[in-house]
C-alpha positions in Angstrom: 85.9 96.7 47.2 84.2 93.5 46.1 80.8 93.7 44.5 79.9 90.1 45.2 81.5 89.0 41.9 83.7 86.5 43.6 80.8 84.5 45.1 79.4 83.1 41.9 81.4 79.9 41.7 83.9 80.5 39.0 84.7 82.6 35.9 82.2 83.1 33.0 83.9 80.4 31.0 83.6 77.8 33.8 80.0 78.6 34.2 79.4 78.3 30.4 81.2 75.0 30.4 79.0 73.7 33.2 75.9 74.7 31.4 77.1 73.1 28.1 77.9 69.8 30.0 74.5 69.8 31.6 72.7 70.5 28.3 74.8 67.8 26.6 74.1 65.2 29.4 70.3 66.0 29.3 70.3 65.6 25.4 72.1 62.2 25.7 69.8 61.0 28.4 66.8 62.0 26.1 68.3 60.2 23.2 68.7 57.0 25.2 65.3 57.3 26.7 63.8 57.9 23.2 65.6 54.7 21.9 64.4 52.6 24.8 60.9 53.7 24.2 61.0 52.6 20.6 61.7 55.9 18.8 63.7 55.4 15.7 65.4 58.8 15.8 65.5 59.1 19.6 64.8 62.4 21.3 67.7 64.4 20.1 66.7 67.9 21.2 69.7 69.6 19.6 68.8 68.0 16.3 65.2 69.0 16.7 66.1 72.6 17.3 69.0 73.0 14.8 68.6 70.0 12.6 67.9 72.2 9.5 71.2 73.9 10.0 73.7 71.0 10.3 76.7 73.3 10.6 75.2 74.9 13.7 74.3 71.6 15.1 77.9 70.4 14.7 79.1 73.6 16.4 76.8 73.0 19.4 78.2 69.4 19.7 81.8 70.7 19.5 81.1 73.4 22.2 79.6 70.7 24.5 82.8 68.7 23.9 85.0 71.5 24.7 83.0 72.3 27.9 83.4 68.6 29.0 87.2 68.8 28.4 87.3 72.1 30.4 85.4 70.4 33.3 87.9 67.5 33.2 91.0 69.8 33.4 89.4 72.7 35.2 89.9 76.4 34.6 93.3 77.8 35.5 92.2 81.5 36.0 92.6 83.3 39.3 88.9 83.4 40.0 88.5 79.6 39.7 91.7 78.7 41.5 91.6 81.3 44.3 88.0 82.1 44.4 88.7 85.8 43.7 88.3 87.8 40.6 91.2 89.9 39.2 89.9 93.2 40.4 89.5 92.0 43.9 92.8 90.2 43.9 94.5 93.5 43.1 92.7 95.3 45.9 93.6 92.6 48.4 97.1 92.1 47.4 99.5 92.7 50.3 101.6 95.9 50.2 105.3 95.1 50.1 106.7 98.5 50.6 109.6 98.8 53.0 110.5 95.0 52.9 113.7 93.7 51.6 
């Protein structure tokens, strides 16, 4: 029995990738806007939040890049391809007993 887990638009990794790409896009938009308005450093929100820890800032940028690549190629899991999670797919699988 499905518990509405199949109606959320993809697997957890696909949702995380979408969020990361949105965060990255907003960050780049703010950087460009800050540069157009004459700010020397721009408005790099990731740098403002994690600038003191450059390794963490780099990891955030890498995760945004991985999210973008995932958005390009798409997720290949059953939930993203078929719209059904694994537990529901097992329940909905047709019975093949008695067929040759």
